[in-house]
C-alpha positions in Angstrom: 8.4 -35.5 43.2 10.2 -33.2 40.9 7.9 -30.9 38.8 7.9 -27.7 36.8 5.4 -25.0 37.9 5.1 -21.9 35.7 8.3 -22.7 33.9 10.4 -23.1 37.1 11.8 -26.4 38.4 10.5 -27.5 41.8 12.4 -30.4 43.4 11.0 -33.0 45.8 7.7 -31.1 46.4 4.4 -32.1 48.1 2.3 -32.7 45.0 -1.0 -32.0 46.8 0.2 -28.7 47.9 1.4 -27.8 44.4 -1.8 -28.9 42.8 -3.8 -26.9 45.4 -2.2 -23.7 43.8 -2.6 -24.8 40.2 -6.0 -23.3 39.3 -5.2 -19.9 40.8 -1.8 -19.8 39.0 -3.4 -20.7 35.7 -6.1 -18.0 36.0 -3.3 -15.4 36.7 -1.5 -16.6 33.6 -4.7 -16.4 31.5 -5.3 -12.8 32.7 -2.0 -11.7 31.2 -1.7 -10.4 27.7 -0.8 -13.4 25.5 2.7 -13.6 24.2 2.9 -13.0 20.4 3.4 -16.1 18.2 6.4 -14.3 16.7 8.2 -14.2 20.0 7.2 -17.8 20.7 8.6 -18.9 17.3 11.8 -16.8 17.7 12.4 -18.5 21.1 11.8 -22.0 19.6 14.1 -21.3 16.7 16.8 -20.2 19.1 16.3 -23.4 21.1 16.7 -25.5 18.0 19.9 -23.7 17.1 21.2 -24.1 20.7 20.6 -27.9 20.6 22.4 -28.2 17.2 25.3 -26.1 18.4 25.7 -28.1 21.6 24.5 -31.6 21.1 25.7 -32.7 24.5 23.1 -30.6 26.2 20.4 -33.2 25.7 22.5 -36.4 25.3 22.3 -37.5 29.0 18.5 -37.3 29.0 18.1 -39.1 25.6 20.5 -41.9 26.5 18.7 -42.2 29.9 15.5 -42.7 27.9 17.2 -45.6 26.1 18.6 -44.1 22.9 22.1 -44.9 21.6 24.5 -42.0 21.1 24.1 -41.9 17.3 20.3 -42.2 17.5 20.2 -39.5 20.2 22.3 -37.1 18.0 20.0 -37.9 15.1 17.0 -37.0 17.3 18.5 -33.7 18.3 19.2 -32.8 14.6 15.6 -33.7 13.7 14.4 -31.5 16.6 16.3 -28.6 15.2 14.6 -28.9 11.8 11.2 -29.1 13.5 12.0 -26.0 15.7 13.3 -24.1 12.7 11.6 -20.7 12.3 10.6 -21.3 8.7 9.1 -24.6 9.4 7.1 -23.2 12.4 5.7 -20.3 10.4 4.8 -22.7 7.6 3.0 -24.9 10.0 1.0 -22.1 11.6 0.0 -20.5 8.3 -0.8 -23.8 6.7 -3.0 -25.0 9.6 -4.6 -21.8 10.7 -4.2 -19.4 7.8 -3.3 -16.6 10.2 -1.4 -16.3 13.5 -3.7 -17.2 16.4 -4.9 -14.3 18.5 -5.0 -11.9 15.6 -8.5 -10.5 15.6 -9.1 -9.2 12.1 -11.9 -8.1 9.9 -13.3 -10.9 7.7 -13.9 -8.6 4.8 -14.0 -4.9 4.2 -17.5 -5.3 3.0 -18.6 -6.5 6.4 -18.1 -5.3 10.0 -17.4 -8.7 11.3 -14.2 -9.7 13.1 -13.0 -13.3 13.6 -9.9 -14.9 15.1 -8.4 -18.1 16.2 -8.2 -18.1 20.0 -6.5 -20.7 22.1 -8.6 -23.2 24.1 -6.9 -21.7 27.1 -5.3 -24.5 29.2 -4.3 -27.6 27.3 -3.4 -30.8 29.0 -1.0 -33.3 27.4 -0.9 -37.0 28.3 1.8 -38.7 26.2 2.9 -42.3 25.5 6.3 -43.7 26.1 7.4 -44.6 22.6 9.0 -41.3 21.7 11.4 -39.3 23.9 10.5 -36.0 22.2 6.7 -36.5 22.1 5.8 -34.6 25.3 7.8 -31.5 24.3 6.6 -31.5 20.7 3.0 -32.0 21.8 3.4 -29.0 24.1 5.0 -26.9 21.3 1.9 -27.4 19.2 -0.2 -26.2 22.1 2.2 -23.3 22.6 2.0 -22.3 19.0 -1.8 -22.1 19.4 -1.4 -19.8 22.4 -2.3 -22.3 25.1 -0.9 -22.8 28.6 0.4 -26.3 28.6 0.0 -28.8 31.5 2.1 -31.9 30.7 1.8 -35.4 32.2 4.7 -37.2 30.4 4.9 -41.0 30.3 7.3 -42.6 32.8 10.9 -42.3 31.6 10.2 -39.4 29.3 10.0 -36.6 31.9 13.8 -35.8 32.0 13.8 -34.9 28.3 10.7 -32.6 28.3 11.7 -30.9 31.6 15.2 -30.1 30.3 13.8 -28.7 27.0 11.2 -26.6 28.8 13.8 -25.1 31.2 16.1 -24.3 28.3 13.2 -22.6 26.4 12.2 -20.5 29.4 15.8 -19.5 29.9 15.8 -18.2 26.3 12.4 -16.5 26.7 11.5 -16.0 30.4 8.0 -14.8 29.5 7.2 -18.4 28.4 7.4 -19.6 32.0 3.7 -18.8 32.3 3.0 -21.4 29.6 4.5 -24.6 31.2 3.5 -27.0 34.0 4.9 -30.5 34.1 3.8 -33.2 36.5 5.5 -36.6 35.9 2.9 -38.6 37.8 1.6 -42.1 37.3 -1.5 -42.8 35.3 -2.8 -44.7 38.4 -2.9 -41.5 40.4 -6.5 -40.8 39.4 -7.2 -38.3 42.1 -4.3 -36.1 41.2 -5.0 -36.4 37.5 -8.6 -35.4 38.2 -7.4 -32.2 39.8 -5.1 -31.4 36.8 -7.8 -32.1 34.2 -10.4 -30.0 36.0 -8.2 -27.0 35.2 -8.0 -27.9 31.5 -10.0 -26.6 28.6 -8.8 -29.5 26.4 -6.7 -32.6 26.8 -4.5 -34.1 24.1 -4.0 -37.8 24.7 -1.3 -39.8 22.9 -1.9 -43.6 23.2 -4.2 -46.5 22.6 -7.9 -46.9 23.1 -7.5 -47.9 26.8 -5.4 -44.8 27.5 -8.0 -42.5 25.8 -10.9 -44.3 27.6 -9.2 -43.9 30.9 -8.7 -40.1 30.4 -12.3 -39.6 29.3 -13.4 -41.3 32.5 -11.5 -38.7 34.5 -11.9 -35.5 32.4 -14.8 -33.1 33.3 -17.9 -33.3 31.2 -17.8 -31.1 28.1 -14.0 -30.8 28.1 -12.8 -32.1 24.7 -10.4 -35.1 24.8 -8.3 -34.8 21.7 -7.0 -38.3 21.0 -4.0 -39.1 19.0 -4.4 -42.9 19.2 -2.2 -45.7 18.0 -2.3 -46.2 14.2 -1.2 -49.1 11.9 0.6 -48.7 8.6 1.4 -51.1 5.8 3.1 -51.5 2.4 1.4 -52.4 -0.8 3.1 -53.9 -4.0 1.7 -54.6 -7.4 3.7 -56.8 -9.8 5.0 -53.8 -11.7 6.1 -52.1 -8.4 8.4 -54.9 -7.3 11.9 -53.2 -7.8 15.1 -53.5 -5.9 14.8 -49.8 -4.9 11.3 -50.3 -3.5 12.2 -53.5 -1.6 15.2 -52.0 0.0 13.2 -48.9 0.9 10.8 -51.2 2.6 13.6 -52.8 4.5 14.8 -49.3 5.7 11.3 -48.4 6.8 11.2 -51.7 8.9 14.6 -51.2 10.5 15.2 -47.5 11.0 13.2 -47.4 14.3 12.4 -51.0 15.0 8.8 -50.3 13.7 8.1 -48.3 16.9 6.4 -45.4 15.1 2.8 -45.5 13.8 4.0 -44.8 10.3 6.3 -48.0 10.2 5.0 -50.9 8.1 3.7 -53.9 9.9 2.2 -55.8 7.0 3.2 -56.0 3.3 0.3 -56.7 1.0 1.1 -58.1 -2.5 -1.4 -57.9 -5.4 -1.9 -61.6 -6.0 -4.0 -64.6 -5.0 -1.4 -67.2 -5.9 0.4 -68.6 -2.9 3.6 -69.7 -4.8 3.9 -66.1 -6.3 3.4 -64.8 -2.8 6.2 -66.9 -1.3 8.5 -65.8 -4.1 7.7 -62.2 -3.3 8.3 -62.8 0.4 11.8 -64.2 -0.4 12.6 -61.0 -2.2 11.5 -59.1 0.9 13.7 -61.3 3.0 16.7 -60.8 0.7 16.2 -57.0 0.9 16.0 -57.1 4.7 19.2 -59.2 4.8 20.9 -56.6 2.8 19.5 -53.5 4.7 19.2 -54.7 8.3 23.0 -54.7 9.2 23.2 -51.0 8.4 20.8 -50.1 11.3 21.9 -50.6 14.9 19.5 -52.9 16.7 17.6 -51.7 19.8 17.4 -53.8 22.9 14.1 -55.7 22.7 12.0 -55.7 25.9 11.4 -59.1 27.5 7.6 -58.9 26.8 8.3 -58.2 23.1 10.9 -61.0 22.9 8.2 -63.4 24.2 5.7 -62.2 21.7 8.0 -62.5 18.8 9.0 -66.1 19.9 5.3 -67.0 20.2 4.4 -65.6 16.8 7.3 -67.3 15.1 6.7 -70.7 16.7 3.0 -70.6 15.9 4.0 -69.7 12.3 6.3 -72.7 12.1 3.5 -74.9 13.3 1.1 -73.5 10.7 3.8 -74.0 8.1 3.6 -77.8 8.6 -0.1 -77.5 7.6 0.8 -75.3 4.6 -0.9 -72.3 6.1 2.2 -70.2 6.6 5.8 -69.7 5.8 8.5 -68.4 8.2 11.7 -66.8 6.9 14.0 -65.8 9.8 17.5 -64.6 9.8 20.1 -67.0 11.3 21.0 -64.5 14.0 17.3 -63.8 14.6 17.8 -60.1 13.9 14.7 -60.0 11.6 12.0 -62.3 10.2 9.4 -62.4 7.4 6.2 -64.2 8.2 4.0 -65.3 5.2 0.3 -65.7 5.8 -2.2 -66.5 3.1 -5.2 -64.7 4.5 -5.8 -61.1 3.4 -7.0 -59.6 6.7 -5.0 -56.8 8.3 -3.1 -57.8 11.4 -0.5 -56.3 13.7 3.1 -57.4 14.0 5.1 -57.9 17.2 7.5 -55.3 15.6 11.3 -55.2 16.1 12.0 -56.1 12.4 9.1 -58.5 12.1 7.2 -58.0 8.8 4.1 -60.0 7.7 3.5 -60.7 4.0 -0.1 -61.2 2.9 -2.0 -61.4 -0.4 -4.5 -58.7 -1.3 -6.0 -58.2 -4.8 -6.8 -54.7 -5.8 -10.5 -55.5 -6.1 -10.5 -56.6 -2.4 -8.8 -53.6 -0.9 -11.8 -51.7 0.2 -13.8 -54.5 1.7 -10.7 -55.9 3.5 -9.3 -52.6 4.9 -12.5 -50.6 5.5 -13.3 -52.3 8.9 -9.9 -50.9 10.2 -10.6 -47.4 8.8 -10.3 -45.7 12.2 -6.8 -47.2 12.8 -5.1 -46.8 9.4 -2.4 -44.3 8.8 0.4 -44.7 6.2 0.6 -46.7 3.0 4.0 -47.3 1.4 2.9 -47.8 -2.1 4.9 -49.2 -5.0 3.1 -49.6 -8.3 3.1 -48.4 -11.9 2.1 -44.9 -13.1 -1.3 -46.2 -14.5 -2.1 -47.8 -11.1 -1.3 -45.0 -8.8 -4.5 -43.0 -9.3 -7.1 -45.8 -8.7 -5.0 -47.3 -5.9 -4.6 -44.0 -4.1 -8.3 -43.4 -4.2 -9.1 -46.8 -2.8 -6.7 -46.4 0.1 -8.1 -43.0 1.0 -11.6 -44.5 0.9 -10.4 -47.3 3.1 -9.3 -44.8 5.8 -5.6 -44.3 5.1 -4.4 -40.7 5.5 -0.9 -40.8 4.1 0.6 -42.5 1.0 4.3 -42.3 0.4 7.1 -44.1 -1.5 8.7 -47.0 0.2 11.8 -45.8 2.1 10.0 -42.7 3.2 7.4 -44.1 5.5 9.3 -42.9 8.5 10.1 -39.4 7.2 7.8 -36.4 6.9 7.7 -32.9 5.5 7.3 -29.5 7.0 3.6 -28.8 7.9 2.5 -32.4 7.5 -0.8 -33.2 9.3 -1.2 -35.8 12.1 -3.3 -38.7 11.0 -5.2 -36.7 8.5 -5.8 -33.8 10.9 -4.0 -30.4 11.4 -3.2 -30.5 15.0 -3.4 -26.7 15.7 -7.0 -26.5 14.5 -7.9 -28.8 17.4 -6.2 -26.6 19.9 -8.0 -23.4 19.1 -11.5 -22.0 18.9 -13.0 -19.8 16.2 -14.4 -16.7 17.8 -16.2 -13.7 16.3 -17.1 -10.1 17.2 -19.5 -7.4 16.0 -19.4 -4.1 17.9 -20.3 -0.5 17.2 -17.7 0.6 19.7 -14.9 -0.2 17.3 -13.3 2.7 15.3 -14.7 3.3 11.9 -13.1 1.1 9.2 -10.9 -0.7 11.7 -9.3 -3.8 10.1 -7.4 -5.4 13.0 -7.3 -5.2 16.8 -3.7 -4.3 16.5 -4.9 -0.8 15.7 -6.3 -0.3 19.2 -3.8 -2.2 21.2 -0.7 -0.7 22.8 2.6 -0.9 20.8 4.5 -4.0 21.9 8.1 -4.1 23.1 10.9 -3.7 20.4 11.1 -6.8 18.2 14.9 -6.6 18.1 17.5 -7.8 20.6 19.1 -5.2 22.9 22.1 -3.2 21.5 21.0 -3.7 17.9 22.8 -1.1 15.9 21.1 1.4 13.6 21.0 0.1 10.0 21.8 2.9 7.6 20.6 2.9 4.0 24.1 2.4 2.7 24.4 -0.8 4.8 21.1 -2.2 3.8 21.7 -6.0 3.0 21.5 -6.4 -0.7 21.4 -10.2 -0.4 19.7 -12.2 2.2 19.4 -16.0 2.5 16.4 -17.2 0.4 16.3 -20.8 1.7 15.6 -22.2 -1.7 12.3 -20.5 -2.3 11.1 -18.0 -4.8 11.0 -14.3 -4.0 10.2 -10.8 -5.3 13.1 -8.5 -5.9 12.3 -4.8 -5.7 14.6 -1.7 -6.2 14.4 1.6 -4.6 16.5 4.7 -5.3 14.4 7.8 -6.1 15.4 10.9 -4.3 18.3 9.3 -2.5 20.1 8.5 -5.7 21.5 5.1 -4.5 19.8 1.9 -5.6 18.8 -0.5 -2.9 17.7 -4.0 -3.9 15.3 -5.7 -1.5 14.3 -9.4 -1.8 10.8 -10.1 -0.4 9.5 -13.6 0.2 6.1 -14.0 -1.4 4.7 -14.5 2.1 6.1 -11.1 3.2 5.0 -9.5 0.0 1.4 -10.7 0.6 1.6 -9.2 4.1 2.5 -5.9 2.5 -0.4 -6.1 0.0 -2.9 -7.0 2.8 -1.7 -4.1 5.1 -1.6 -1.8 2.1 -5.1 -2.7 1.0 -6.3 -2.2 4.6 -4.6 1.2 4.6 -6.4 2.3 1.4 -9.7 1.2 2.9 -9.1 3.1 6.1 -8.1 6.1 4.1 -11.6 6.2 2.7 -12.0 3.9 -0.3 -15.4 2.2 -0.5 -15.0 -1.1 -2.4 -18.8 -1.4 -2.7 -19.2 1.8 -4.8 -15.9 3.1 -5.9 -14.3 2.4 -9.4 -10.5 2.7 -9.2 -7.8 3.4 -11.8 -4.3 2.4 -10.8 -2.0 5.0 -12.2 1.2 4.1 -10.4 4.4 3.5 -12.4 5.3 -0.1 -13.3 8.4 -2.0 -14.3 12.1 -1.3 -13.8 12.1 -3.3 -10.5 9.9 -0.8 -8.7 7.0 -2.1 -6.7 4.5 0.7 -6.9 2.0 -0.6 -9.5 2.3 -4.2 -8.4 1.7 -3.3 -4.8 -1.4 -1.2 -5.4 -2.8 -3.8 -7.8 -2.5 -6.5 -5.1 -3.7 -4.2 -2.4 -6.9 -3.3 -4.3 -7.4 -6.9 -5.1 -7.2 -7.7 -1.4 -10.0 -5.4 -0.5 -12.1 -6.6 -3.4 -12.2 -3.2 -5.2 -13.1 -2.6 -8.9 -9.8 -1.8 -10.5 -8.6 -0.6 -13.9 -4.8 -1.4 -14.1 -3.8 1.4 -16.4 -0.4 2.3 -14.9 1.2 5.7 -15.5 0.7 5.9 -19.2 2.1 9.0 -20.9 -0.8 9.1 -23.4 -2.9 11.3 -21.1 -5.8 11.6 -23.5 -6.1 7.8 -23.6 -6.1 7.7 -19.8 -8.8 10.3 -19.5 -11.0 8.6 -22.2 -10.8 5.4 -20.2 -11.7 7.2 -17.0 -14.8 8.7 -18.6 -15.8 5.6 -20.4 -15.6 3.4 -17.3 -17.1 6.0 -14.9 -13.9 6.0 -12.8 -14.3 8.0 -9.6 -11.0 7.1 -7.8 -7.5 7.6 -9.1 -4.4 6.3 -7.4 -0.9 7.5 -8.3 2.1 9.7 -7.6 1.3 13.5 -7.2 3.7 14.5 -9.9 2.0 12.3 -12.5 -1.5 13.1 -11.3 -0.9 16.8 -11.4 0.3 16.5 -15.0 -2.7 14.5 -15.9 -5.1 17.0 -14.6 -3.1 19.9 -16.1 -2.8 18.4 -19.6 -6.4 17.1 -19.7 -7.9 20.0 -17.7 -11.0 20.7 -19.8 -12.1 17.1 -20.2 -11.6 16.2 -16.5 -13.3 19.4 -15.3 -16.2 18.7 -17.6 -16.4 15.1 -16.4 -16.3 16.1 -12.8 -16.5 12.5 -11.7 -13.1 12.1 -9.9 -14.3 12.2 -6.2 -11.2 10.7 -4.5 -7.4 10.8 -5.1 -5.2 8.4 -3.1 -1.5 9.1 -3.5 1.9 7.8 -2.5 5.4 9.2 -2.3 5.6 13.0 -2.1 2.6 15.0 -0.9 0.4 17.6 -2.5 0.7 21.2 -1.1 -2.2 23.3 0.0 -2.5 25.2 -3.3 -2.5 22.0 -5.3 -5.2 20.5 -3.1 -7.3 23.7 -3.3 -7.1 23.7 -7.1 -8.1 20.0 -7.5 -11.1 20.5 -5.2 -12.4 23.8 -6.7 -11.6 23.1 -10.4 -12.3 19.4 -10.6 -14.7 18.7 -7.7 -12.4 16.2 -5.9 -13.7 15.7 -2.4 -11.0 13.5 -0.8 -7.3 13.8 -1.3 -5.4 11.4 0.9 -2.1 9.6 1.4 -3.2 6.0 1.0 -0.2 4.5 2.8 3.3 5.2 3.8 6.0 2.7 3.0 9.0 1.8 1.0 10.2 -0.9 -1.3 12.7 -2.2 1.3 10.3 -3.1 4.1 6.8 -2.7 2.7 3.8 -0.8 4.3 4.6 1.3 7.3 1.7 3.6 8.0 -1.9 4.4 7.1 -4.1 7.6 7.2 -7.3 7.5 9.2 -10.1 10.1 8.5 -8.5 12.5 11.0 -5.0 12.4 9.6 -4.1 15.5 7.7 -1.4 15.9 5.0 1.6 13.8 5.9 0.1 12.4 9.2 -0.1 8.6 9.5 -0.7 5.9 12.1 1.9 3.2 12.4 1.0 -0.3 11.1 2.1 -1.7 14.5 0.9 -5.2 13.5 4.1 -5.6 11.6 6.2 -2.5 12.2 7.9 -0.8 15.2 8.8 2.9 15.0 11.5 4.9 16.8 12.2 8.6 16.2 15.8 9.5 17.0 17.5 12.8 17.4 19.2 14.4 14.3 22.7 14.4 15.8 22.6 11.2 18.0 20.9 7.9 18.4 19.0 9.0 21.4 15.1 9.2 21.4 13.7 12.6 20.6 11.9 14.6 23.2 8.1 15.0 23.2 7.0 16.5 19.8 10.6 16.9 18.6 11.6 16.3 15.0 13.9 13.4 14.4 15.0 10.5 12.1 12.5 7.8 11.5 13.9 4.3 12.3 11.7 1.3 11.4 11.8 -2.3 12.5 10.0 -4.9 10.6 8.8 -8.2 12.2 7.5 -9.9 9.1 8.4 -13.5 8.8 11.4 -13.4 6.5 11.8 -9.6 6.4 13.4 -9.1 9.8 15.0 -5.8 9.2 15.7 -4.1 12.5 16.3 -0.4 13.2 16.4 0.7 9.6 17.0 4.4 9.2 14.6 4.9 6.3 15.8 8.4 5.4 12.7 10.3 6.4 12.2 12.9 9.2 9.1 13.1 11.4 7.7 13.7 14.8 5.3 11.7 17.0 1.9 13.3 17.5 1.3 12.7 21.2 -2.3 13.9 21.4 -4.8 11.0 21.2 -6.3 10.6 17.7 -10.1 11.3 17.6 -10.5 8.1 15.5 -9.9 6.0 18.7 -6.9 4.0 17.4 -3.9 3.7 19.6 -1.5 2.8 16.8 1.3 5.5 17.3 0.6 8.6 15.2 3.4 10.5 13.5 3.9 13.3 10.9 6.3 13.0 8.1 8.5 16.1 7.6 10.6 15.3 4.6 13.7 13.4 3.9 16.7 13.3 6.2 18.6 15.5 3.8 15.7 17.9 3.8 16.7 19.1 7.3 20.2 20.3 7.3 22.7 22.3 9.3 23.1 25.9 8.0 25.5 28.0 9.9 24.6 27.4 13.6 21.0 26.3 13.0 19.0 23.4 11.6 16.8 24.5 8.6 14.0 22.6 6.9 13.4 22.4 3.1 9.8 21.6 3.8 9.3 24.8 5.8 11.0 26.9 3.1 8.8 25.3 0.5 5.7 26.0 2.6 6.5 29.6 3.1 7.0 30.2 -0.7 3.7 28.3 -1.3 1.7 30.3 1.2 3.1 33.7 0.4 3.8 33.5 -3.3 1.5 30.6 -4.4 4.7 28.9 -5.7 4.2 25.2 -6.5 6.9 24.5 -9.1 10.4 23.0 -8.8 12.4 24.0 -5.8 16.0 23.1 -4.9 18.4 24.3 -2.3 22.2 24.3 -3.0 24.5 24.5 0.1 28.1 25.8 -0.1 30.7 27.2 2.3 33.4 29.8 1.8 34.0 31.1 5.3 30.3 31.4 5.9 27.4 29.2 5.0 25.7 30.0 1.7 22.3 28.8 0.3 21.1 29.2 -3.2 17.3 28.9 -3.6 16.7 27.6 -7.2 13.2 28.3 -8.5 11.6 27.3 -11.8 9.4 30.2 -12.6 9.4 33.9 -12.0 9.0 35.0 -8.4 9.6 38.3 -6.8 13.2 37.9 -5.7 13.2 41.1 -3.7 10.4 39.9 -1.5 11.5 36.2 -1.0 14.4 36.8 1.4 12.6 39.4 3.5 9.6 37.0 3.9 11.9 34.1 4.9 13.6 36.4 7.4 10.3 37.4 8.8 8.7 34.0 9.1 11.7 31.8 9.7 13.5 32.8 12.9 16.5 30.6 12.3 17.2 32.2 8.9 16.9 35.7 10.4 19.4 34.7 13.0 22.0 33.4 10.5 21.7 36.4 8.3 21.7 38.9 11.2 24.8 37.2 12.7 26.4 37.2 9.3 27.1 33.4 9.6 25.0 32.7 6.6 23.7 34.3 3.3 20.9 33.4 0.9 20.4 34.1 -2.8 17.6 33.3 -5.2 18.3 31.8 -8.7 16.0 31.1 -11.6 16.5 27.6 -13.3 15.0 25.9 -16.3 13.7 22.3 -15.8 16.9 20.8 -17.2 19.1 23.0 -14.9 18.0 21.3 -11.7 20.2 18.6 -10.3 18.3 15.3 -10.2 18.9 11.8 -8.8 20.6 9.4 -11.2 18.0 6.6 -10.8 14.6 8.2 -10.3 15.1 11.4 -12.2 13.6 13.4 -9.3 14.7 16.9 -8.4 17.0 16.6 -5.4 15.5 18.8 -2.6 18.9 19.7 -1.0 22.3 19.5 -2.8 25.1 19.8 -0.2 28.4 20.9 -1.9 30.2 21.5 1.4 33.0 19.2 2.5 
């Protein structure tokens, strides 16, 4: 027997020997770190694209199953839509809310963690009416994180084995998740061995199939049944239109009524036999028009016999006036009219049964069949749709659609009234004092995963940032950045990705020290002009359920302070430049109030002198970078209680960080300063290896907080570190030296020129002892001393008014370094 074991094909093997190794192999697979759902979805998406680009890949297996070439190609194209990345993410988020395996805090107000965890090993027993069913059943198990052991129906094994092998070729790590044993349902002993290894068994089939599996499955192991269902159409008098009738014909013919969603009976809202026969004739006429447009499948002998029996019995009943038979001359389809209202099954293959059913009799007639009902193709007037819909739901139907759409579906549609993924997972919880304080996700204490981008992905520079990306027909948020770089970058964010940014941003503020149970916050970030600051902070604070006053960066500072005092605000959030101006211009009021306990800031950082003044003069206890991020790719880092100044942990749940050398794309050495390159693995925001424009270094020492998220220190913008003569100099270091030695905190700009040697002009805003600046720099900055001593560089100090500084065109910020050299 041919089988697949851990994703590898094994031909003509001894089944008993293979099954003897099954449990041990499954345990080893469970011991390994689960593959992220993002990698799984990327692999499935690639498989879908591969099938679409090369339809011949699966044609032999589908035709062997019994599909014609056109139907096989249609099946492949439908598979691609199901395996599409957007459809898969929608399915997971709609059915589970979050990706399975993500252990996250329920609320910042409670130290309780919950997650969807896979059952473990999921068995699949599938029926023979759909070539793709075994694979798609396994895909659902895979999305939930389960290892999948598949017993396909006879004749369907070639399709699922081919697809699994293709998928494992795309993503070899998925091999651990697949075992396929195409054995007979009569091999009870072998099935018992397989099922004894499972934590759940999904069964596709009728009552007898489900009953048989239950008899073999170990006690306590859930048998998840996807039994056969019956569907029907319902017409009221006002719903009888040509469009609806031809839609019914299409639903009957498109797949020979082989799917559970295909109509087997048509109910008409009448108790008059003559009116029913007239309606049946209209159904017949519609079928006569529609049927030739759909290729006929070969009807199995048993089904031929059943159709013949039903038709002949109908003709006999017709003699007694109990039935009417309308059959095409070529016997390609038939309409059977019966005058009893009970629900019955059709022999299928374009055999439709027409019956009377008054609206008042719907519930008592259909309720006995409630466990078998699925789709209703409904055609009625607007005034009738509400009462009829409610009646059909109460009767047990789970799906109501327009006629002509009974065989179609939509992305994320539930199976028979149930979300499949919720049956393939368990809800687990955790409470532990061993976790780091204020931890929000297990991603914070797990090792950084492998790069999310393909090998040889080039660096994406800011100038090359994609201004337009496919939006797939959905709404999005468009944000703009520019600021200190001077060049606008427009970044569209899907609302799903924006929500991820808000959630991670809110978590970052909580980790930084905000207490939603006691703090009263005022959001003082800038708003409007396509910038995301105010919006992001508003949503982030909403996520962590904090009290928030959405003031924005109003220039009426007296109004802002009056609202702070009136509402007992103890936390302000904003940009340092705005907050410093607020405290300076309303110094007396804020000092007297003394109620601002915490400042959370974004963008540039406070220097030591500014922090000291805020603490001593205004009583501020905590001044913290609330998060590190940018408009292009959202939240990047957060500050724990042990982070100082510009230190952050990476939000590795959605971001991957590299630090590359200043003059090459090689990784920096341990502790070396380099360019920050960020990759985002959000659903639609797949931006890989983006050179964000900032400099930094990894902090290699373990953080006392206990988190293993990579820790790094920001050291200014890329332009802030520059080549001067033969050395690299740092704007940040020069600024720090002036601050620590001269208490200088005002505007500072470095202008670089070259006229045979490198020249640097240090532009300062207020009076500073020029004679002492250069000696202090030479004394405390060895690279500057070397340049001046070697006469390869010279430095001067220049006083400038506010309007004399060169600023960025968009943000109006003072440019740190202005390089006028060629």
